[in-house]
All heavy atoms as a GROMACS GRO file, in nm:
protein
  623
    1MET      N    1   1.548   3.934  28.056
    1MET     CA    2   1.615   4.043  28.127
    1MET      C    3   1.649   3.998  28.269
    1MET      O    4   1.575   3.923  28.330
    1MET     CB    5   1.524   4.167  28.130
    1MET     CG    6   1.592   4.286  28.198
    1MET     SD    7   1.487   4.430  28.229
    1MET     CE    8   1.453   4.484  28.062
    2VAL      N    9   1.759   4.047  28.318
    2VAL     CA   10   1.806   4.012  28.451
    2VAL      C   11   1.722   4.084  28.558
    2VAL      O   12   1.666   4.191  28.533
    2VAL     CB   13   1.956   4.046  28.465
    2VAL    CG1   14   1.978   4.195  28.478
    2VAL    CG2   15   2.020   3.974  28.580
    3ASP      N   16   1.711   4.025  28.674
    3ASP     CA   17   1.639   4.084  28.786
    3ASP      C   18   1.723   4.200  28.841
    3ASP      O   19   1.833   4.179  28.891
    3ASP     CB   20   1.617   3.978  28.893
    3ASP     CG   21   1.543   4.027  29.015
    3ASP    OD1   22   1.518   4.150  29.027
    3ASP    OD2   23   1.510   3.944  29.101
    4ALA      N   24   1.672   4.322  28.831
    4ALA     CA   25   1.746   4.442  28.873
    4ALA      C   26   1.782   4.438  29.022
    4ALA      O   27   1.878   4.503  29.063
    4ALA     CB   28   1.668   4.568  28.839
    5SER      N   29   1.709   4.362  29.103
    5SER     CA   30   1.739   4.357  29.246
    5SER      C   31   1.872   4.285  29.273
    5SER      O   32   1.927   4.296  29.382
    5SER     CB   33   1.626   4.289  29.323
    5SER     OG   34   1.621   4.151  29.294
    6LEU      N   35   1.925   4.214  29.174
    6LEU     CA   36   2.055   4.147  29.189
    6LEU      C   37   2.171   4.244  29.173
    6LEU      O   38   2.284   4.213  29.209
    6LEU     CB   39   2.069   4.035  29.085
    6LEU     CG   40   1.968   3.921  29.093
    6LEU    CD1   41   1.986   3.827  28.974
    6LEU    CD2   42   1.983   3.846  29.224
    7ILE      N   43   2.144   4.361  29.118
    7ILE     CA   44   2.248   4.460  29.090
    7ILE      C   45   2.268   4.543  29.217
    7ILE      O   46   2.181   4.620  29.256
    7ILE     CB   47   2.209   4.548  28.970
    7ILE    CG1   48   2.184   4.460  28.847
    7ILE    CG2   49   2.318   4.652  28.943
    7ILE    CD1   50   2.119   4.533  28.732
    8LYS      N   51   2.381   4.526  29.280
    8LYS     CA   52   2.410   4.590  29.408
    8LYS      C   53   2.512   4.702  29.393
    8LYS      O   54   2.597   4.698  29.303
    8LYS     CB   55   2.464   4.488  29.509
    8LYS     CG   56   2.375   4.368  29.530
    8LYS     CD   57   2.244   4.405  29.594
    8LYS     CE   58   2.159   4.281  29.622
    8LYS     NZ   59   2.021   4.314  29.649
    9GLU      N   60   2.507   4.798  29.485
    9GLU     CA   61   2.604   4.907  29.486
    9GLU      C   62   2.745   4.852  29.496
    9GLU      O   63   2.769   4.750  29.562
    9GLU     CB   64   2.578   4.999  29.605
    9GLU     CG   65   2.453   5.082  29.591
    9GLU     CD   66   2.432   5.175  29.709
    9GLU    OE1   67   2.527   5.200  29.786
    9GLU    OE2   68   2.319   5.223  29.724
   10HIS      N   69   2.837   4.918  29.430
   10HIS     CA   70   2.981   4.890  29.432
   10HIS      C   71   3.024   4.771  29.348
   10HIS      O   72   3.144   4.745  29.339
   10HIS     CB   73   3.035   4.876  29.575
   10HIS     CG   74   2.994   4.987  29.665
   10HIS    ND1   75   3.030   5.119  29.643
   10HIS    CD2   76   2.918   4.988  29.777
   10HIS    CE1   77   2.978   5.195  29.738
   10HIS    NE2   78   2.910   5.119  29.821
   11LEU      N   79   2.930   4.697  29.286
   11LEU     CA   80   2.972   4.590  29.196
   11LEU      C   81   3.042   4.652  29.075
   11LEU      O   82   3.002   4.758  29.026
   11LEU     CB   83   2.853   4.507  29.147
   11LEU     CG   84   2.789   4.411  29.247
   11LEU    CD1   85   2.670   4.341  29.182
   11LEU    CD2   86   2.889   4.308  29.296
   12GLU      N   87   3.145   4.584  29.025
   12GLU     CA   88   3.214   4.632  28.906
   12GLU      C   89   3.130   4.595  28.784
   12GLU      O   90   3.079   4.484  28.772
   12GLU     CB   91   3.352   4.566  28.894
   12GLU     CG   92   3.428   4.614  28.772
   12GLU     CD   93   3.564   4.549  28.755
   12GLU    OE1   94   3.594   4.451  28.827
   12GLU    OE2   95   3.638   4.596  28.669
   13VAL      N   96   3.116   4.691  28.693
   13VAL     CA   97   3.044   4.669  28.567
   13VAL      C   98   3.150   4.642  28.460
   13VAL      O   99   3.242   4.723  28.441
   13VAL     CB  100   2.959   4.792  28.530
   13VAL    CG1  101   2.886   4.768  28.397
   13VAL    CG2  102   2.858   4.823  28.640
   14VAL      N  103   3.136   4.527  28.392
   14VAL     CA  104   3.233   4.491  28.288
   14VAL      C  105   3.161   4.463  28.157
   14VAL      O  106   3.048   4.415  28.155
   14VAL     CB  107   3.319   4.368  28.329
   14VAL    CG1  108   3.408   4.400  28.448
   14VAL    CG2  109   3.234   4.246  28.359
   15GLY      N  110   3.230   4.495  28.049
   15GLY     CA  111   3.177   4.467  27.915
   15GLY      C  112   3.187   4.320  27.882
   15GLY      O  113   3.251   4.241  27.953
   16SER      N  114   3.128   4.282  27.770
   16SER     CA  115   3.132   4.142  27.726
   16SER      C  116   3.275   4.098  27.692
   16SER      O  117   3.304   3.980  27.688
   16SER     CB  118   3.041   4.123  27.604
   16SER     OG  119   3.080   4.208  27.498
   17ASP      N  120   3.364   4.196  27.672
   17ASP     CA  121   3.505   4.168  27.647
   17ASP      C  122   3.587   4.164  27.776
   17ASP      O  123   3.709   4.150  27.772
   17ASP     CB  124   3.563   4.273  27.552
   17ASP     CG  125   3.548   4.416  27.604
   17ASP    OD1  126   3.479   4.437  27.707
   17ASP    OD2  127   3.604   4.508  27.541
   18GLY      N  128   3.521   4.180  27.890
   18GLY     CA  129   3.590   4.180  28.019
   18GLY      C  130   3.644   4.315  28.060
   18GLY      O  131   3.700   4.330  28.167
   19GLY      N  132   3.628   4.417  27.975
   19GLY     CA  133   3.680   4.550  28.004
   19GLY      C  134   3.600   4.623  28.110
   19GLY      O  135   3.477   4.612  28.116
   20HIS      N  136   3.669   4.700  28.193
   20HIS     CA  137   3.606   4.776  28.302
   20HIS      C  138   3.526   4.893  28.246
   20HIS      O  139   3.578   4.977  28.173
   20HIS     CB  140   3.716   4.829  28.396
   20HIS     CG  141   3.665   4.916  28.506
   20HIS    ND1  142   3.608   4.864  28.620
   20HIS    CD2  143   3.661   5.051  28.520
   20HIS    CE1  144   3.572   4.965  28.700
   20HIS    NE2  145   3.605   5.078  28.641
   21VAL      N  146   3.396   4.897  28.279
   21VAL     CA  147   3.308   5.006  28.238
   21VAL      C  148   3.288   5.104  28.352
   21VAL      O  149   3.285   5.225  28.332
   21VAL     CB  150   3.172   4.951  28.188
   21VAL    CG1  151   3.075   5.064  28.156
   21VAL    CG2  152   3.193   4.860  28.066
   22GLY      N  153   3.273   5.054  28.474
   22GLY     CA  154   3.251   5.140  28.590
   22GLY      C  155   3.212   5.058  28.711
   22GLY      O  156   3.228   4.937  28.713
   23ARG      N  157   3.157   5.129  28.811
   23ARG     CA  158   3.105   5.064  28.931
   23ARG      C  159   2.963   5.114  28.956
   23ARG      O  160   2.933   5.231  28.933
   23ARG     CB  161   3.190   5.097  29.053
   23ARG     CG  162   3.323   5.028  29.050
   23ARG     CD  163   3.385   5.012  29.188
   23ARG     NE  164   3.509   4.937  29.177
   23ARG     CZ  165   3.516   4.804  29.182
   23ARG    NH1  166   3.410   4.732  29.202
   23ARG    NH2  167   3.632   4.744  29.170
   24VAL      N  168   2.879   5.025  29.005
   24VAL     CA  169   2.740   5.059  29.032
   24VAL      C  170   2.734   5.158  29.149
   24VAL      O  171   2.794   5.135  29.254
   24VAL     CB  172   2.657   4.934  29.067
   24VAL    CG1  173   2.514   4.972  29.106
   24VAL    CG2  174   2.658   4.835  28.950
   25ASP      N  175   2.662   5.268  29.128
   25ASP     CA  176   2.633   5.362  29.236
   25ASP      C  177   2.492   5.332  29.287
   25ASP      O  178   2.471   5.306  29.404
   25ASP     CB  179   2.646   5.505  29.188
   25ASP     CG  180   2.650   5.606  29.302
   25ASP    OD1  181   2.654   5.565  29.419
   25ASP    OD2  182   2.648   5.727  29.274
   26HIS      N  183   2.394   5.334  29.197
   26HIS     CA  184   2.253   5.308  29.231
   26HIS      C  185   2.183   5.245  29.112
   26HIS      O  186   2.227   5.263  28.999
   26HIS     CB  187   2.177   5.438  29.262
   26HIS     CG  188   2.233   5.519  29.373
   26HIS    ND1  189   2.227   5.482  29.504
   26HIS    CD2  190   2.298   5.638  29.371
   26HIS    CE1  191   2.285   5.575  29.578
   26HIS    NE2  192   2.330   5.670  29.500
   27VAL      N  193   2.073   5.178  29.139
   27VAL     CA  194   1.980   5.137  29.034
   27VAL      C  195   1.858   5.226  29.051
   27VAL      O  196   1.799   5.235  29.159
   27VAL     CB  197   1.941   4.988  29.045
   27VAL    CG1  198   1.839   4.951  28.940
   27VAL    CG2  199   2.065   4.900  29.033
   28LEU      N  200   1.823   5.295  28.944
   28LEU     CA  201   1.708   5.386  28.945
   28LEU      C  202   1.610   5.338  28.839
   28LEU      O  203   1.625   5.368  28.720
   28LEU     CB  204   1.754   5.530  28.913
   28LEU     CG  205   1.863   5.588  29.004
   28LEU    CD1  206   1.920   5.715  28.947
   28LEU    CD2  207   1.806   5.612  29.142
   29GLY      N  208   1.510   5.259  28.882
   29GLY     CA  209   1.414   5.205  28.787
   29GLY      C  210   1.482   5.110  28.691
   29GLY      O  211   1.539   5.010  28.731
   30ASP      N  212   1.478   5.144  28.560
   30ASP     CA  213   1.540   5.058  28.459
   30ASP      C  214   1.677   5.109  28.417
   30ASP      O  215   1.729   5.071  28.312
   30ASP     CB  216   1.448   5.045  28.338
   30ASP     CG  217   1.425   5.176  28.266
   30ASP    OD1  218   1.462   5.283  28.319
   30ASP    OD2  219   1.369   5.173  28.155
   31GLN      N  220   1.738   5.197  28.499
   31GLN     CA  221   1.869   5.253  28.469
   31GLN      C  222   1.967   5.224  28.583
   31GLN      O  223   1.929   5.223  28.700
   31GLN     CB  224   1.860   5.406  28.452
   31GLN     CG  225   1.775   5.450  28.334
   31GLN     CD  226   1.850   5.433  28.203
   31GLN    OE1  227   1.962   5.476  28.188
   31GLN    NE2  228   1.784   5.368  28.109
   32ILE      N  229   2.092   5.201  28.546
   32ILE     CA  230   2.199   5.186  28.644
   32ILE      C  231   2.282   5.313  28.640
   32ILE      O  232   2.328   5.355  28.533
   32ILE     CB  233   2.290   5.066  28.610
   32ILE    CG1  234   2.209   4.937  28.607
   32ILE    CG2  235   2.407   5.058  28.709
   32ILE    CD1  236   2.285   4.819  28.548
   33GLU      N  237   2.297   5.376  28.755
   33GLU     CA  238   2.382   5.494  28.767
   33GLU      C  239   2.521   5.446  28.809
   33GLU      O  240   2.536   5.377  28.909
   33GLU     CB  241   2.326   5.591  28.871
   33GLU     CG  242   2.409   5.716  28.887
   33GLU     CD  243   2.350   5.812  28.989
   33GLU    OE1  244   2.227   5.812  29.009
   33GLU    OE2  245   2.428   5.886  29.050
   34LEU      N  246   2.621   5.482  28.728
   34LEU     CA  247   2.758   5.443  28.760
   34LEU      C  248   2.821   5.549  28.850
   34LEU      O  249   2.794   5.668  28.836
   34LEU     CB  250   2.839   5.428  28.631
   34LEU     CG  251   2.788   5.323  28.533
   34LEU    CD1  252   2.873   5.321  28.407
   34LEU    CD2  253   2.784   5.185  28.596
   35ALA      N  254   2.905   5.504  28.941
   35ALA     CA  255   2.971   5.594  29.035
   35ALA      C  256   3.060   5.693  28.961
   35ALA      O  257   3.131   5.656  28.867
   35ALA     CB  258   3.054   5.514  29.135
   36LYS      N  259   3.055   5.818  29.003
   36LYS     CA  260   3.138   5.919  28.935
   36LYS      C  261   3.282   5.916  28.980
   36LYS      O  262   3.370   5.962  28.909
   36LYS     CB  263   3.078   6.059  28.950
   36LYS     CG  264   3.096   6.124  29.084
   36LYS     CD  265   3.040   6.266  29.077
   36LYS     CE  266   3.068   6.344  29.202
   36LYS     NZ  267   3.023   6.482  29.190
   37MET      N  268   3.311   5.859  29.096
   37MET     CA  269   3.449   5.853  29.144
   37MET      C  270   3.519   5.731  29.084
   37MET      O  271   3.567   5.643  29.153
   37MET     CB  272   3.452   5.848  29.297
   37MET     CG  273   3.398   5.974  29.362
   37MET     SD  274   3.471   6.127  29.300
   37MET     CE  275   3.636   6.116  29.365
   38ASP      N  276   3.521   5.728  28.952
   38ASP     CA  277   3.580   5.616  28.880
   38ASP      C  278   3.652   5.673  28.759
   38ASP      O  279   3.593   5.744  28.678
   38ASP     CB  280   3.469   5.520  28.835
   38ASP     CG  281   3.525   5.391  28.778
   38ASP    OD1  282   3.570   5.391  28.663
   38ASP    OD2  283   3.522   5.290  28.850
   39LEU      N  284   3.780   5.645  28.748
   39LEU     CA  285   3.860   5.699  28.639
   39LEU      C  286   3.802   5.665  28.502
   39LEU      O  287   3.802   5.748  28.412
   39LEU     CB  288   4.004   5.645  28.650
   39LEU     CG  289   4.104   5.699  28.548
   39LEU    CD1  290   4.119   5.850  28.560
   39LEU    CD2  291   4.238   5.632  28.567
   40ALA      N  292   3.746   5.545  28.487
   40ALA     CA  293   3.691   5.503  28.358
   40ALA      C  294   3.576   5.593  28.313
   40ALA      O  295   3.553   5.610  28.194
   40ALA     CB  296   3.643   5.357  28.366
   41GLY      N  297   3.504   5.650  28.408
   41GLY     CA  298   3.391   5.735  28.375
   41GLY      C  299   3.425   5.882  28.371
   41GLY      O  300   3.336   5.966  28.358
   42GLY      N  301   3.551   5.915  28.382
   42GLY     CA  302   3.591   6.055  28.376
   42GLY      C  303   3.538   6.136  28.493
   42GLY      O  304   3.518   6.256  28.482
   43PHE      N  305   3.513   6.069  28.605
   43PHE     CA  306   3.464   6.134  28.728
   43PHE      C  307   3.330   6.205  28.706
   43PHE      O  308   3.305   6.310  28.762
   43PHE     CB  309   3.570   6.227  28.787
   43PHE     CG  310   3.696   6.153  28.823
   43PHE    CD1  311   3.809   6.164  28.745
   43PHE    CD2  312   3.698   6.069  28.933
   43PHE    CE1  313   3.925   6.092  28.776
   43PHE    CE2  314   3.813   5.997  28.965
   43PHE     CZ  315   3.927   6.009  28.887
   44LYS      N  316   3.244   6.144  28.623
   44LYS     CA  317   3.107   6.192  28.600
   44LYS      C  318   3.014   6.072  28.617
   44LYS      O  319   3.052   5.958  28.591
   44LYS     CB  320   3.092   6.247  28.459
   44LYS     CG  321   3.178   6.370  28.433
   44LYS     CD  322   3.160   6.418  28.292
   44LYS     CE  323   3.250   6.539  28.269
   44LYS     NZ  324   3.247   6.585  28.132
   45HIS      N  325   2.890   6.102  28.660
   45HIS     CA  326   2.788   5.997  28.668
   45HIS      C  327   2.742   5.965  28.526
   45HIS      O  328   2.713   6.055  28.448
   45HIS     CB  329   2.667   6.043  28.748
   45HIS     CG  330   2.686   6.040  28.896
   45HIS    ND1  331   2.699   5.924  28.967
   45HIS    CD2  332   2.695   6.140  28.986
   45HIS    CE1  333   2.714   5.953  29.095
   45HIS    NE2  334   2.713   6.084  29.110
   46HIS      N  335   2.738   5.837  28.493
   46HIS     CA  336   2.684   5.793  28.365
   46HIS      C  337   2.571   5.694  28.394
   46HIS      O  338   2.570   5.627  28.496
   46HIS     CB  339   2.791   5.727  28.279
   46HIS     CG  340   2.891   5.824  28.227
   46HIS    ND1  341   3.009   5.852  28.293
   46HIS    CD2  342   2.890   5.903  28.117
   46HIS    CE1  343   3.077   5.942  28.224
   46HIS    NE2  344   3.006   5.976  28.118
   47MET      N  345   2.478   5.688  28.299
   47MET     CA  346   2.362   5.601  28.312
   47MET      C  347   2.366   5.496  28.201
   47MET      O  348   2.395   5.529  28.086
   47MET     CB  349   2.232   5.682  28.299
   47MET     CG  350   2.222   5.803  28.393
   47MET     SD  351   2.220   5.760  28.567
   47MET     CE  352   2.060   5.684  28.582
   48ILE      N  353   2.338   5.371  28.239
   48ILE     CA  354   2.323   5.265  28.141
   48ILE      C  355   2.194   5.190  28.172
   48ILE      O  356   2.154   5.179  28.288
   48ILE     CB  357   2.444   5.169  28.140
   48ILE    CG1  358   2.463   5.100  28.274
   48ILE    CG2  359   2.572   5.242  28.099
   48ILE    CD1  360   2.568   4.989  28.274
   49PRO      N  361   2.126   5.139  28.069
   49PRO     CA  362   2.001   5.067  28.094
   49PRO      C  363   2.026   4.926  28.149
   49PRO      O  364   2.124   4.860  28.112
   49PRO     CB  365   1.934   5.061  27.957
   49PRO     CG  366   2.042   5.082  27.858
   49PRO     CD  367   2.151   5.160  27.927
   50VAL      N  368   1.936   4.883  28.235
   50VAL     CA  369   1.942   4.748  28.289
   50VAL      C  370   1.934   4.645  28.176
   50VAL      O  371   1.991   4.536  28.186
   50VAL     CB  372   1.830   4.725  28.393
   50VAL    CG1  373   1.821   4.579  28.436
   50VAL    CG2  374   1.851   4.815  28.515
   51SER      N  375   1.871   4.680  28.065
   51SER     CA  376   1.856   4.587  27.952
   51SER      C  377   1.990   4.545  27.892
   51SER      O  378   1.998   4.445  27.821
   51SER     CB  379   1.766   4.647  27.843
   51SER     OG  380   1.825   4.765  27.791
   52TRP      N  381   2.097   4.620  27.920
   52TRP     CA  382   2.230   4.582  27.871
   52TRP      C  383   2.293   4.472  27.955
   52TRP      O  384   2.394   4.415  27.916
   52TRP     CB  385   2.326   4.702  27.874
   52TRP     CG  386   2.296   4.811  27.778
   52TRP    CD1  387   2.191   4.818  27.690
   52TRP    CD2  388   2.370   4.931  27.760
   52TRP    NE1  389   2.198   4.935  27.620
   52TRP    CE2  390   2.306   5.006  27.660
   52TRP    CE3  391   2.484   4.982  27.821
   52TRP    CZ2  392   2.353   5.131  27.619
   52TRP    CZ3  393   2.531   5.106  27.780
   52TRP    CH2  394   2.466   5.179  27.680
   53VAL      N  395   2.236   4.440  28.071
   53VAL     CA  396   2.296   4.343  28.163
   53VAL      C  397   2.267   4.202  28.116
   53VAL      O  398   2.151   4.163  28.098
   53VAL     CB  399   2.245   4.364  28.307
   53VAL    CG1  400   2.303   4.258  28.400
   53VAL    CG2  401   2.280   4.504  28.356
   54GLU      N  402   2.374   4.126  28.095
   54GLU     CA  403   2.364   3.985  28.056
   54GLU      C  404   2.343   3.897  28.178
   54GLU      O  405   2.260   3.809  28.180
   54GLU     CB  406   2.492   3.945  27.983
   54GLU     CG  407   2.494   3.804  27.931
   54GLU     CD  408   2.407   3.785  27.808
   54GLU    OE1  409   2.389   3.880  27.731
   54GLU    OE2  410   2.356   3.673  27.791
   55ARG      N  411   2.424   3.923  28.283
   55ARG     CA  412   2.415   3.845  28.406
   55ARG      C  413   2.486   3.919  28.518
   55ARG      O  414   2.562   4.012  28.493
   55ARG     CB  415   2.475   3.705  28.388
   55ARG     CG  416   2.622   3.703  28.358
   55ARG     CD  417   2.672   3.562  28.321
   55ARG     NE  418   2.807   3.567  28.270
   55ARG     CZ  419   2.917   3.563  28.345
   55ARG    NH1  420   2.907   3.554  28.476
   55ARG    NH2  421   3.036   3.567  28.290
   56VAL      N  422   2.457   3.876  28.641
   56VAL     CA  423   2.518   3.935  28.760
   56VAL      C  424   2.574   3.820  28.844
   56VAL      O  425   2.506   3.719  28.864
   56VAL     CB  426   2.413   4.013  28.843
   56VAL    CG1  427   2.476   4.074  28.966
   56VAL    CG2  428   2.347   4.121  28.758
   57ASP      N  429   2.700   3.835  28.889
   57ASP     CA  430   2.754   3.738  28.984
   57ASP      C  431   2.790   3.812  29.113
   57ASP      O  432   2.750   3.928  29.131
   57ASP     CB  433   2.870   3.658  28.923
   57ASP     CG  434   2.990   3.744  28.883
   57ASP    OD1  435   3.016   3.847  28.948
   57ASP    OD2  436   3.061   3.706  28.788
   58ASP      N  437   2.864   3.748  29.201
   58ASP     CA  438   2.890   3.809  29.332
   58ASP      C  439   2.987   3.926  29.328
   58ASP      O  440   2.997   4.001  29.426
   58ASP     CB  441   2.938   3.704  29.433
   58ASP     CG  442   3.065   3.632  29.388
   58ASP    OD1  443   3.098   3.636  29.269
   58ASP    OD2  444   3.131   3.573  29.475
   59LYS      N  445   3.056   3.949  29.217
   59LYS     CA  446   3.152   4.059  29.208
   59LYS      C  447   3.131   4.151  29.089
   59LYS      O  448   3.186   4.262  29.087
   59LYS     CB  449   3.295   4.004  29.202
   59LYS     CG  450   3.338   3.933  29.328
   59LYS     CD  451   3.481   3.889  29.320
   59LYS     CE  452   3.520   3.816  29.448
   59LYS     NZ  453   3.655   3.766  29.444
   60HIS      N  454   3.056   4.106  28.987
   60HIS     CA  455   3.047   4.181  28.862
   60HIS      C  456   2.906   4.187  28.805
   60HIS      O  457   2.828   4.094  28.824
   60HIS     CB  458   3.136   4.117  28.754
   60HIS     CG  459   3.280   4.110  28.792
   60HIS    ND1  460   3.335   3.999  28.847
   60HIS    CD2  461   3.378   4.202  28.783
   60HIS    CE1  462   3.464   4.020  28.871
   60HIS    NE2  463   3.493   4.144  28.834
   61VAL      N  464   2.882   4.295  28.735
   61VAL     CA  465   2.765   4.308  28.648
   61VAL      C  466   2.821   4.294  28.506
   61VAL      O  467   2.903   4.374  28.462
   61VAL     CB  468   2.696   4.445  28.665
   61VAL    CG1  469   2.582   4.461  28.566
   61VAL    CG2  470   2.645   4.461  28.809
   62HIS      N  471   2.779   4.189  28.437
   62HIS     CA  472   2.831   4.160  28.302
   62HIS      C  473   2.734   4.214  28.198
   62HIS      O  474   2.615   4.179  28.200
   62HIS     CB  475   2.848   4.009  28.283
   62HIS     CG  476   2.946   3.947  28.377
   62HIS    ND1  477   3.078   3.932  28.346
   62HIS    CD2  478   2.931   3.899  28.503
   62HIS    CE1  479   3.142   3.876  28.448
   62HIS    NE2  480   3.054   3.855  28.545
   63LEU      N  481   2.785   4.297  28.108
   63LEU     CA  482   2.702   4.356  28.003
   63LEU      C  483   2.704   4.271  27.876
   63LEU      O  484   2.796   4.191  27.855
   63LEU     CB  485   2.752   4.497  27.970
   63LEU     CG  486   2.756   4.597  28.086
   63LEU    CD1  487   2.803   4.733  28.035
   63LEU    CD2  488   2.622   4.608  28.155
   64ASN      N  489   2.604   4.291  27.790
   64ASN     CA  490   2.601   4.223  27.662
   64ASN      C  491   2.663   4.310  27.552
   64ASN      O  492   2.647   4.283  27.434
   64ASN     CB  493   2.458   4.179  27.626
   64ASN     CG  494   2.359   4.294  27.626
   64ASN    OD1  495   2.395   4.409  27.614
   64ASN    ND2  496   2.232   4.260  27.640
   65LEU      N  497   2.734   4.416  27.593
   65LEU     CA  498   2.807   4.504  27.503
   65LEU      C  499   2.953   4.506  27.547
   65LEU      O  500   2.981   4.487  27.665
   65LEU     CB  501   2.754   4.648  27.511
   65LEU     CG  502   2.609   4.674  27.479
   65LEU    CD1  503   2.574   4.818  27.516
   65LEU    CD2  504   2.583   4.652  27.333
   66THR      N  505   3.043   4.534  27.455
   66THR     CA  506   3.183   4.550  27.495
   66THR      C  507   3.199   4.680  27.572
   66THR      O  508   3.111   4.766  27.571
   66THR     CB  509   3.277   4.554  27.373
   66THR    OG1  510   3.250   4.673  27.299
   66THR    CG2  511   3.262   4.430  27.285
   67LYS      N  512   3.314   4.694  27.638
   67LYS     CA  513   3.343   4.817  27.711
   67LYS      C  514   3.329   4.939  27.620
   67LYS      O  515   3.265   5.037  27.656
   67LYS     CB  516   3.486   4.810  27.767
   67LYS     CG  517   3.534   4.938  27.830
   67LYS     CD  518   3.681   4.932  27.866
   67LYS     CE  519   3.762   4.949  27.739
   67LYS     NZ  520   3.906   4.967  27.762
   68ASP      N  521   3.387   4.934  27.501
   68ASP     CA  522   3.383   5.049  27.411
   68ASP      C  523   3.242   5.078  27.360
   68ASP      O  524   3.204   5.194  27.347
   68ASP     CB  525   3.479   5.028  27.294
   68ASP     CG  526   3.625   5.032  27.337
   68ASP    OD1  527   3.655   5.087  27.446
   68ASP    OD2  528   3.710   4.978  27.263
   69GLU      N  529   3.164   4.973  27.333
   69GLU     CA  530   3.025   4.993  27.290
   69GLU      C  531   2.944   5.060  27.401
   69GLU      O  532   2.866   5.152  27.376
   69GLU     CB  533   2.960   4.860  27.252
   69GLU     CG  534   3.012   4.800  27.124
   69GLU     CD  535   2.964   4.657  27.101
   69GLU    OE1  536   2.934   4.584  27.198
   69GLU    OE2  537   2.958   4.618  26.984
   70ALA      N  538   2.963   5.013  27.525
   70ALA     CA  539   2.889   5.069  27.638
   70ALA      C  540   2.925   5.216  27.657
   70ALA      O  541   2.836   5.301  27.675
   70ALA     CB  542   2.918   4.990  27.766
   71LYS      N  543   3.053   5.249  27.650
   71LYS     CA  544   3.096   5.387  27.670
   71LYS      C  545   3.049   5.478  27.558
   71LYS      O  546   3.025   5.597  27.579
   71LYS     CB  547   3.247   5.394  27.688
   71LYS     CG  548   3.291   5.338  27.823
   71LYS     CD  549   3.440   5.353  27.841
   71LYS     CE  550   3.482   5.308  27.980
   71LYS     NZ  551   3.621   5.339  28.008
   72ALA      N  552   3.036   5.423  27.438
   72ALA     CA  553   2.988   5.503  27.325
   72ALA      C  554   2.840   5.533  27.337
   72ALA      O  555   2.791   5.634  27.284
   72ALA     CB  556   3.017   5.430  27.194
   73ARG      N  557   2.766   5.448  27.410
   73ARG     CA  558   2.619   5.460  27.417
   73ARG      C  559   2.565   5.506  27.551
   73ARG      O  560   2.446   5.537  27.562
   73ARG     CB  561   2.556   5.326  27.378
   73ARG     CG  562   2.586   5.290  27.232
   73ARG     CD  563   2.540   5.152  27.195
   73ARG     NE  564   2.398   5.133  27.220
   73ARG     CZ  565   2.336   5.015  27.211
   73ARG    NH1  566   2.404   4.907  27.179
   73ARG    NH2  567   2.209   5.005  27.236
   74TRP      N  568   2.650   5.510  27.656
   74TRP     CA  569   2.598   5.552  27.786
   74TRP      C  570   2.560   5.698  27.780
   74TRP      O  571   2.599   5.772  27.689
   74TRP     CB  572   2.695   5.522  27.899
   74TRP     CG  573   2.828   5.597  27.904
   74TRP    CD1  574   2.863   5.707  27.831
   74TRP    CD2  575   2.940   5.565  27.983
   74TRP    NE1  576   2.992   5.745  27.862
   74TRP    CE2  577   3.042   5.660  27.955
   74TRP    CE3  578   2.967   5.467  28.076
   74TRP    CZ2  579   3.165   5.659  28.017
   74TRP    CZ3  580   3.091   5.466  28.138
   74TRP    CH2  581   3.188   5.561  28.108
   75THR      N  582   2.479   5.743  27.875
   75THR     CA  583   2.441   5.885  27.881
   75THR      C  584   2.493   5.944  28.010
   75THR      O  585   2.504   5.875  28.112
   75THR     CB  586   2.286   5.900  27.876
   75THR    OG1  587   2.227   5.826  27.982
   75THR    CG2  588   2.232   5.852  27.743
   76GLU      N  589   2.526   6.072  28.003
   76GLU     CA  590   2.571   6.140  28.123
   76GLU      C  591   2.450   6.185  28.204
   76GLU      O  592   2.352   6.234  28.148
   76GLU     CB  593   2.656   6.263  28.084
   76GLU     CG  594   2.730   6.323  28.201
   76GLU     CD  595   2.828   6.430  28.158
   76GLU    OE1  596   2.894   6.413  28.054
   76GLU    OE2  597   2.836   6.532  28.230
   77LYS      N  598   2.457   6.164  28.334
   77LYS     CA  599   2.346   6.202  28.421
   77LYS      C  600   2.334   6.353  28.424
   77LYS      O  601   2.433   6.424  28.446
   77LYS     CB  602   2.368   6.148  28.561
   77LYS     CG  603   2.254   6.182  28.656
   77LYS     CD  604   2.282   6.131  28.796
   77LYS     CE  605   2.170   6.171  28.889
   77LYS     NZ  606   2.199   6.136  29.027
   78PRO      N  607   2.213   6.405  28.400
   78PRO     CA  608   2.196   6.551  28.410
   78PRO      C  609   2.217   6.597  28.554
   78PRO      O  610   2.190   6.525  28.649
   78PRO     CB  611   2.052   6.575  28.367
   78PRO     CG  612   1.987   6.442  28.356
   78PRO     CD  613   2.092   6.335  28.368
   79HIS      N  614   2.265   6.717  28.572
   79HIS     CA  615   2.296   6.769  28.706
   79HIS      C  616   2.170   6.812  28.776
   79HIS      O  617   2.081   6.866  28.732
   79HIS     CB  618   2.392   6.887  28.698
   79HIS     CG  619   2.523   6.847  28.636
   79HIS    ND1  620   2.607   6.755  28.692
   79HIS    CD2  621   2.581   6.885  28.520
   79HIS    CE1  622   2.712   6.739  28.614
   79HIS    NE2  623   2.698   6.818  28.508
   0.00000   0.00000   0.00000
């Protein structure tokens, strides 16, 4: 598993296919909260587990799922 401290706010989250999933808002324990001000997320906060992260570079968080797989499995943050 990747070191969650490498996951920084505003990094773009991309699927294994290179598709845009969202942008990091916060890391909360073992979950990444995606920014709600993102068209891809329908302007809602979504949560994805850190365990989906394959690697992190200086601009992107790369997932081990495709964009469509991630969007099918993410959860909406409760209000």
